[in-house]
C-alpha angles and dihedrals in degrees: 000000000000136000142242122201090347116102093168096081094057093043092051092052091051093046094053091043092054091047093051093049098059103272115163116273129216120272107280112258096188137012114205114228125203128180092346093301125106111258126201112315107244121197131192135207119223090041124246113288089007109163133203092022112177110253090235096054107111121232110238123190121186134184128205122192091018144021139270117252098179142357129195128184107190120187098179108222091006090062133233128301118238121216146163132249121223120247095258094048095239101109137040125189131187119239105196136062122264121232123254118254092016134134117220131195116204116203117190125187113200137179132210126217092280093053095253110151129216134177127226129183139195137173140211140167129221132228116281119247124205097193144024139217126210140186106267098188138354125198131232094049136164096244101050106024109012122236097274109073142168128276091256098056120130126204108238127190128192119195122207089227135034112267118227098176100059091163094061094044096044092045088061096049107098126186117200124184139174086242128040108256125179112229146136146210123251128198112217092179140338092286105036127065122173133188128209135162127249089248132010117301111264108256116264094019115152110221132193128190115203113191105185098185106139107124093001114141110245096172141324109336091346123118137178115267103208149354118257128196126188127183124193140154132233109229129207119321108261121169126178122200130181137163127219084219098052098035095215132110116212116200116202125186118197088344096309122109107239099168143019117197127187109228142185117212133192117314097220121204090124114048092238090057093064117097106233119251118227147064107320125179128219102256101178143350116224133183089211138009130191106222123193133184110272112243095355122106131206114290091026123117111268096019119147138167113190137169107228123192134217099016134173114200115222105170144013093246095076102274122142139158103238152153112280111174088171093064105040091112088061096045111107097019115044144016115245107149131104091246105303126109108252118208132166119274091249094051091044093054091051093045096054088046095049100040126094124204105262096032112140117247108188120199123185137174100054120114089219109085124211109247118229089239094048103103111307096340091148095131091056090081116076116232094262092055092046095053092054088076097048120094094203101029126214132332139145116280119251110263124229 
């Protein structure tokens, strides 16, 4: 199994491998004594009574001349740190991030060759933090999108404060799935990071986001407030394609065409009246949407304010696939809209009912291209460009 946006798994494997193959251990801080004889030498990192320890520094406990039977790292109100023991029982390493401003007690129980057990302890304190950051929103979410989404759905995280230490944060964002899927994170700015696969998600894949950010350094003196987990599911594969030249939308589900809908796209003339070409994603499904003329106010020529029914939003620039009974005569033969994709009321009702958030809706033929930052235009960037804005680059998701 591999990793995406989680460097800790690989670092853990390397660290344990090095320890098991004779790499030098930290200077012993305590040697357990039992019955007047010297027991296993137990060493700690951080060293005993260490102060201002970085929160992302792992706790490592090693035993020479014996094995470790148990290790506990107790932070009192800050909680305990979980960890893993090497196969030969001689090394233990924490797998979670410590909390800032906390004091930890490490208690190790070791055993010599005869099985006699001894206990050794060590303490350390972590660097203090004066502020925290948190996840403000995650998409998809149950309230806005539901937890079954389309094959094009990205994972989108918005933070409540700008992140300066992107490496630490991205390293602690883990994507797990029921099938291995190559993907990567992409920072759009200091407060937004999104994940998408190299290709569309396989249909019916289960996905889990683990944002283990509690105690993670986000910038000078700023640490993560909490851990967050999100589970969702990819539904059937449904992809809708249409051309502004052909004036028809074709809906395919799991490779089979299930519906053909005459359409009318943007009439052009003014640039804003072209429908954008590109890979759009269904962003919302609405029973009714109030649409107003872009950049034109009341009393000005061309102004309109119209309630439109049965809409699927596909961009942030005001584009929808929606019911347009006034343009049925043009649907299938010409483009007369101000940028939206017009379909008949009957087709619009069906489309809203049968579309999942994150379903790809691909429009071609227009000279106006969908920008990657317009709505959920993530698929407009090729993989090479997508990776430019990832700290840890690509890799397969960790499977359940």
